[in-house]
C-alpha atoms as one frame of an Amber mdcrd trajectory, in Angstrom:
protein
  -0.184  -0.024   0.027   2.896   2.446   0.613   4.613   2.002  -2.369   1.605
   2.576  -4.568   0.606   5.204  -2.282   3.663   6.869  -3.389   3.410   6.367
  -6.970  -0.176   7.910  -6.860   1.192  10.942  -5.345   4.603  10.989  -7.666
   1.721  10.677 -10.508  -0.144  13.478  -9.112   2.992  16.260  -8.290   4.038
  15.524 -12.219   0.389  16.380 -13.141   0.619  19.552 -11.073   3.789  20.464
 -12.780   2.718  19.480 -15.934   0.058  22.320 -15.350   2.466  25.131 -13.939
   3.577  27.616 -15.961   6.537  29.532 -16.185   6.380  33.713 -14.857   5.749
  36.494 -17.404   6.162  39.483 -16.953   9.145  41.873 -16.231  11.470  41.648
 -12.792  14.226  44.037 -11.554  17.313  42.372 -10.578  17.980  42.637  -6.635
  21.792  41.821  -7.083  24.199  41.088  -9.735  27.333  39.657  -9.872  30.227
  41.136 -11.916  29.933  39.731 -14.920  27.820  40.340 -16.716  25.874  42.463
 -14.560  22.144  41.663 -14.759  19.752  44.312 -14.340  16.475  42.972 -15.554
  14.438  39.942 -17.048  11.227  40.700 -19.373   9.435  37.393 -20.477   6.431
  37.563 -22.818   4.336  34.731 -24.024   2.432  34.892 -27.531   0.289  32.433
 -29.353   3.984  31.185 -30.932   5.347  30.582 -27.596   7.708  32.159 -25.304
  10.120  35.024 -25.430  12.134  37.631 -23.226  15.415  38.942 -22.715  17.762
  39.751 -19.709  19.219  43.322 -19.401  23.185  43.090 -18.854  25.384  46.209
 -17.675  27.788  44.996 -20.207  25.896  44.078 -23.458  22.299  45.565 -22.911
  19.170  43.751 -23.992  20.533  40.118 -24.844  17.466  37.766 -26.368  16.576
  34.739 -25.033  17.148  31.677 -27.457  16.597  28.010 -27.272  13.619  28.519
 -24.786  12.374  24.615 -23.101   9.989  24.293 -20.432  10.259  22.320 -17.338
   7.346  22.582 -15.415   7.136  26.214 -13.842  11.120  26.622 -15.351  11.575
  28.056 -18.167  15.260  27.507 -19.333  17.266  29.293 -21.724  21.114  30.700
 -23.493  21.325  34.436 -24.073  23.120  35.186 -26.990  24.888  38.567 -28.214
  24.874  38.304 -32.001  26.298  34.285 -33.051  27.851  34.180 -29.270  26.419
  32.623 -26.220  26.746  35.283 -23.332  27.015  33.004 -20.301  28.265  29.861
 -22.744  25.876  27.783 -20.107  22.018  27.949 -20.201  20.596  29.709 -17.772
  17.333  29.069 -15.523  14.381  30.994 -13.882  11.502  29.852 -11.958   9.033
  31.692  -9.888   9.780  32.897  -6.392   7.508  32.777  -3.239   7.267  36.352
  -2.887   5.238  36.711  -6.619   8.923  37.537  -8.135  11.789  35.228  -9.862
  14.751  33.281  -9.194  17.806  33.183 -11.757  19.991  30.641 -11.836  22.887
  29.967 -13.920  26.780  29.693 -14.277  29.210  32.278 -15.576  32.511  30.348
 -15.981  33.520  28.378 -13.354  31.154  30.659 -11.068  27.583  29.666 -10.064
  24.937  32.267  -9.700  21.465  32.552  -7.884  19.769  35.810  -8.280  16.150
  37.229  -7.088  13.986  39.289  -8.910  11.152  41.665  -7.991   8.399  42.597
 -10.264   9.000  46.084 -11.794   5.859  48.665 -13.443   7.035  49.881 -17.179
   8.502  53.285 -15.329  11.302  50.894 -13.653  11.487  49.141 -16.469  11.942
  51.920 -18.799  14.594  53.283 -16.006  17.045  50.248 -16.917  17.344  51.035
 -20.359  20.936  51.311 -21.572  21.395  54.779 -23.016  22.129  54.482 -27.079
  25.265  55.555 -28.615  25.010  58.092 -31.276  26.983  57.012 -34.107  28.037
  59.193 -36.651  28.153  59.181 -40.458  31.150  56.659 -41.895  33.711  58.984
 -42.777  37.596  58.541 -43.552  39.653  60.230 -40.020  42.466  62.294 -41.018
  44.974  63.661 -38.491  46.077  60.666 -36.795  49.343  58.814 -36.036  49.811
  55.785 -38.606  53.076  54.201 -38.015  55.342  53.423 -41.371  56.307  50.237
 -39.967  54.934  47.477 -37.515  55.236  48.855 -34.064  57.484  47.340 -31.545
  56.848  46.904 -27.705  55.377  45.242 -25.032  52.056  44.471 -23.390  50.994
  43.598 -20.165  48.305  41.171 -20.766  49.866  37.719 -21.819  51.624  37.711
 -18.829  49.991  39.515 -16.449  46.748  39.577 -17.558  44.911  42.344 -14.611
  46.795  42.228 -12.148  49.395  44.913 -13.577  50.227  47.723 -11.625  52.339
  50.605 -11.945  55.634  49.480  -9.760  55.478  46.573 -12.450  55.237  48.706
 -15.689  58.297  50.951 -14.267  60.250  47.564 -13.665  59.493  46.364 -16.948
  60.531  50.267 -18.774  63.986  50.018 -16.939  64.436  46.254 -17.840  63.880
  47.171 -21.872  66.781  49.565 -21.317  69.127  47.414 -19.476  68.476  44.278
 -21.635  68.794  46.172 -25.060  65.058  45.436 -26.253  64.923  49.151 -26.526
  67.484  49.753 -29.057  66.422  46.899 -30.769  63.359  48.484 -31.613  61.062
  47.869 -28.652  59.739  51.204 -27.840  55.704  50.908 -26.597  55.184  49.739
 -23.295  51.638  49.164 -23.171  49.079  48.950 -20.047  46.687  46.013 -21.675
  42.963  45.457 -19.447  42.941  46.048 -15.400  43.958  49.602 -15.217  40.870
  51.374 -14.897  39.273  52.887 -12.085  35.762  54.911 -11.200  34.985  57.571
 -13.100  34.464  61.193 -11.001  31.444  63.554 -11.074  32.148  65.052 -14.193
  32.950  61.609 -15.836  36.828  61.758 -16.533  37.928  58.216 -16.256  40.525
  57.692 -13.360  43.222  54.723 -12.923  42.566  52.230 -10.532  44.287  52.245
  -7.043  47.129  50.152  -8.625  47.594  53.183 -10.760  48.347  56.179  -8.852
  49.503  58.719 -11.094  49.332  57.679 -14.630  50.473  60.891 -15.906  53.982
  60.133 -13.840  54.106  56.847 -15.070  53.971  58.269 -18.545  56.889  60.975
 -17.779  59.015  57.668 -16.319  58.212  55.579 -19.533  59.181  59.115 -21.319
  62.498  59.809 -19.669  63.845  56.069 -20.917  63.297  56.837 -23.993  59.919
  54.784 -24.511  56.519  55.228 -25.138  53.619  54.046 -23.197  49.937  52.783
 -24.056  47.001  51.936 -22.404  43.906  50.057 -23.740  40.111  50.173 -23.805
  36.960  49.229 -25.281  33.927  50.835 -27.423  31.860  48.803 -25.235  30.585
  49.891 -21.096  33.016  46.895 -19.720  36.464  45.916 -20.981  36.887  42.100
 -21.203  38.162  41.530 -17.894  35.012  43.759 -16.618  36.857  47.271 -15.761
  35.441  50.521 -17.682  34.958  50.954 -20.990  34.962  54.175 -23.277  30.926
  53.521 -23.657  29.258  56.938 -23.839  32.583  58.615 -22.927  34.681  58.620
 -26.114  35.963  62.174 -26.753  36.785  62.438 -23.013  38.520  59.692 -22.602
  40.714  60.347 -25.804  41.375  63.609 -23.960  42.439  62.013 -20.847  44.678
  59.667 -22.411  46.232  63.020 -24.570  46.701  64.317 -21.157  48.781  61.706
 -19.572  50.807  61.647 -22.733  49.790  58.317 -23.863  51.329  57.046 -27.187
  49.458  53.904 -27.786  45.721  53.094 -27.495  44.586  49.290 -27.972  40.228
  49.177 -28.459  39.148  45.993 -27.832  35.597  45.444 -28.665  34.742  42.801
 -25.615  31.180  44.515 -24.955  30.383  46.588 -27.637  29.527  43.594 -29.747
  26.243  43.867 -28.423  25.807  47.323 -28.863  28.056  47.247 -32.735  27.436
  43.616 -34.454  27.441  45.151 -38.346  29.756  45.999 -40.150  28.191  49.543
 -40.459  28.349  49.910 -36.731  31.632  48.799 -35.664  33.178  50.888 -38.353
  31.562  53.671 -36.642  32.402  53.389 -33.508  36.388  52.604 -34.304  35.383
  55.780 -36.594  34.216  57.587 -33.073  37.594  56.962 -31.207  39.926  57.408
 -33.893  38.079  61.049 -34.595  38.635  61.588 -30.935  42.384  60.974 -30.717
  42.883  62.768 -33.914  41.433  65.561 -32.285  43.703  65.837 -29.593  46.856
  66.724 -31.746  48.460  63.973 -30.012  50.059  61.129 -31.651  48.601  58.205
 -30.440  49.064  55.135 -32.194  45.517  53.478 -32.774  45.516  49.470 -32.438
  41.912  48.571 -33.791  40.927  44.568 -31.456  37.425  43.429 -33.189  39.275
  40.236 -33.730  39.314  40.154 -37.492  35.173  40.992 -38.181  33.828  42.253
 -41.293  37.324  42.494 -43.624  38.360  45.120 -40.742  41.734  45.478 -42.776
  39.833  47.422 -45.789  38.872  50.094 -43.942  41.013  50.043 -40.690  43.193
  52.822 -42.158  39.705  54.553 -42.885  39.175  54.893 -39.293  42.385  56.106
 -37.954  44.102  52.282 -37.361  48.038  51.734 -37.872  47.067  48.006 -37.125
  44.279  45.863 -36.945  43.582  42.247 -35.049  42.997  39.287 -37.419  41.851
  36.420 -34.954  40.582  36.052 -31.520  43.991  35.920 -28.404  46.777  34.010
 -28.721  47.482  31.425 -26.646  51.187  30.617 -25.421  51.193  26.835 -27.020
  52.406  25.955 -30.944  49.065  24.914 -31.515  47.512  28.412 -31.230  50.690
  29.792 -32.847  50.516  27.893 -35.580  46.808  28.160 -36.544  47.057  31.836
 -36.133  50.509  32.280 -37.730  50.144  29.863 -40.746  46.515  30.001 -41.384
  44.495  33.119 -39.805  47.440  35.766 -40.813  45.121  38.037 -42.606  44.325
  39.098 -45.955  48.254  39.789 -46.973  47.185  43.121 -49.750  45.980  45.337
 -46.842  49.479  45.083 -45.191  52.120  48.288 -46.018  51.282  51.332 -48.432
  47.870  51.232 -49.255  46.767  54.841 -50.833  50.105  56.651 -49.371  48.886
  55.154 -45.577  50.751  52.011 -43.622  48.806  49.413 -41.380  49.575  46.255
 -40.702  47.555  43.083 -40.061  47.848  41.719 -36.176  48.054  38.268 -35.992
  48.505  39.417 -31.817  50.908  39.572 -29.336  54.136  37.386 -29.384  54.350
  34.691 -26.636  57.965  34.215 -26.343  59.590  33.137 -23.200  56.187  32.476
 -21.480  57.361  28.971 -21.170  54.491  27.185 -22.999  56.692  26.355 -25.992
  60.040  24.943 -27.071  62.887  27.096 -27.754  62.447  25.669 -31.736  58.775
  26.479 -31.497  59.353  30.205 -30.285  61.958  30.039 -33.090  58.955  29.556
 -35.450  56.886  32.021 -33.777  59.436  35.069 -34.114  59.994  33.678 -37.865
  56.125  33.367 -38.875  55.748  36.876 -37.796  58.800  38.422 -38.938  57.806
  36.710 -42.853  54.203  38.516 -41.919  55.178  41.867 -40.770  52.933  41.643
 -38.183  53.658  44.197 -34.935  56.459  42.400 -32.759  54.326  43.130 -29.405
  56.205  40.830 -26.380  54.211  39.189 -24.051  56.777  37.988 -21.357  58.090
  39.106 -18.367  61.467  40.788 -19.900  63.026  41.666 -16.231  63.528  37.307
 -15.951  64.593  36.659 -19.821  66.960  33.754 -20.405  69.930  34.608 -23.363
  68.416  32.378 -25.128  64.587  34.579 -25.134  66.710  37.601 -25.455  68.773
  36.038 -28.675  65.416  35.756 -30.083  64.076  38.723 -29.586  66.662  40.867
 -30.320  67.780  39.341 -33.508  68.534  42.211 -35.893  68.178  40.337 -39.246
  65.034  38.699 -38.379  63.776  41.980 -37.321  65.265  44.133 -40.084  62.589
  41.336 -42.398  59.629  42.294 -40.022  60.890  46.180 -40.527  61.454  46.611
 -43.719  59.843  49.786 -45.077  58.290  47.887 -48.062  55.976  46.550 -46.206
  54.861  43.249 -48.140  53.181  40.705 -46.243  55.379  37.279 -46.977  53.204
  34.471 -48.094  53.415  30.191 -48.445  54.638  29.449 -51.559  55.245  25.617
 -51.111  53.179  24.084 -48.687  52.763  19.909 -48.036  51.160  18.152 -45.417
  54.074  18.898 -42.706  56.368  21.579 -44.453  56.013  25.427 -45.517  58.264
  27.642 -48.012  57.382  31.016 -47.023  58.617  33.654 -49.378  58.411  37.754
 -48.798  59.843  40.324 -50.911  62.242  42.940 -49.757  62.637  46.796 -50.375
  66.457  46.336 -51.794  65.364  43.465 -54.350  66.084  40.466 -52.417  63.492
  37.905 -50.887  62.695  36.873 -47.577  62.557  32.751 -47.759  61.232  31.220
 -44.033  61.308  27.118 -43.963  59.063  25.590 -41.646  59.296  22.089 -40.345
  55.497  21.345 -39.116  56.075  17.956 -38.670  56.482  16.831 -34.214  59.767
  14.588 -35.682  62.652  16.132 -37.123  62.788  16.844 -40.873  64.920  17.516
 -44.192  63.247  20.101 -46.231  64.264  20.151 -49.679  63.543  24.157 -51.515
  63.137  24.098 -55.014  64.077  27.373 -56.340  62.441  26.989 -59.204  59.633
  26.930 -57.939  59.822  30.101 -55.648  61.036  32.031 -58.793  64.368  32.743
 -57.486  68.374  32.060 -58.625  70.184  32.444 -55.815  73.745  34.061 -55.723
  73.926  35.093 -52.522  72.231  33.187 -49.275  72.184  34.095 -45.884  71.193
  32.396 -42.735  69.439  34.895 -40.638  69.184  32.884 -37.746  72.882  31.809
 -37.809  74.429  34.749 -39.049  76.273  32.869 -41.702  76.237  32.989 -46.093
  75.003  29.495 -47.210  76.559  27.457 -50.067  73.517  26.937 -52.453  73.666
  23.155 -51.517  73.685  23.888 -48.067  71.055  26.014 -48.494  69.306  23.547
 -50.758  68.455  21.106 -47.929  67.682  22.643 -44.816  67.432  20.657 -41.631
  65.035  21.322 -39.051  63.974  19.950 -35.917  60.383  19.289 -34.770  58.441
  22.449 -35.010  61.606  24.248 -36.304  62.060  26.744 -38.796  64.924  28.332
 -40.716  65.046  32.131 -42.437  67.265  33.334 -45.145  67.605  36.301 -47.102
  67.930  35.540 -51.357  70.220  37.630 -53.627  69.095  36.729 -57.222  71.545
  36.695 -59.863  70.765  39.287 -62.717
């Protein structure tokens, strides 16, 4: 009897749940985690089913998609364009007080939020102000680099834990190590420096950076330049203040601090600027704001290679534009970007009298995730691509091997060649590639890459490269080679060679 009664009760509960309906209406979130900062929930139902959105301080109104019903709960994913934000499903259920609970997970952290019913005026008050976008124009008066910029950035090694003292020590190390004299002049503070805005909306650095102007002066006194980071969205990738609604104001602040470089990362701006026209316009806004300051600030566009950015990056004032998502300190990540995701070659160099460069992201050399030979491939590929050389390691504690990779003058000369041509693969097979790059003096840089997991001899067919070598220089070994030596190169697993070839006639 007891077992039968339990079955009956279970059936009754199931029937009750089947008739329960998820809540509809508008709700205001009582508390919210920093990421992504939910503020309201709106759910509606019509004859086609349920729909709704959740508002975030980062991303504005995010639509609910992939909705499914379980009893009185409604589960869904939130989408920012085609990207889930966050990646995991979210569930809302009715609460006893007439509100709702919203449960989910962001990365490794779970959240369980309460929300109460809001009237139309309360819900309206949570609208995100829309940024006015200007008509498309070509930005004039912005500083453009003539060769790919070289320097250092904090993100790959320090993420958002960077501080004033570390930046000063990095600047000192760039001088004492010889990196500055090798051409690495930018010291760029990536995400994590931003504090809050004052009563007038002026962005202040956080407590880790007590005086940004004094820091710039310190860097400049060592023959270096200072760079900062921001986003056209409300928040940066690490959750700090972005430039949304304060673009011209922030540009003036950077100029007042004597900043020399700005990396502008789309991040939370993805929700507001998700078409080519809008992305162009918001990057144009900052480009024009930087130009209006009268200070030569190098402008780095970081929108992950979307909307054929290389075809218009110069027009909005950019000198470099990311071609991919973020690099990681692994051979697989570096090789995928370097060999396969290296941007459209005719976007690099001088176009209509203005220089600009595809940016496959920062260097990972010295961070420990790859072998010496893999890092040699990393440096060789970036030089062949005429890529910006932005270091991402701790230059205070470099090994002699790492320093030798980063300061090889003959490799750097290929990257910095004034012709600005981007190298291309000329011969590819399953485990090796041979690249060529035209140089301003008429010679050709040849990059030879062993992509196999074991050592190999790479044979070079010079006729397929269109070359008749009269002189061959091994740029890593700093040695001249005979034709026979250069035609069959023994390379370690994931290794590389770089040659400079002068043809006969």
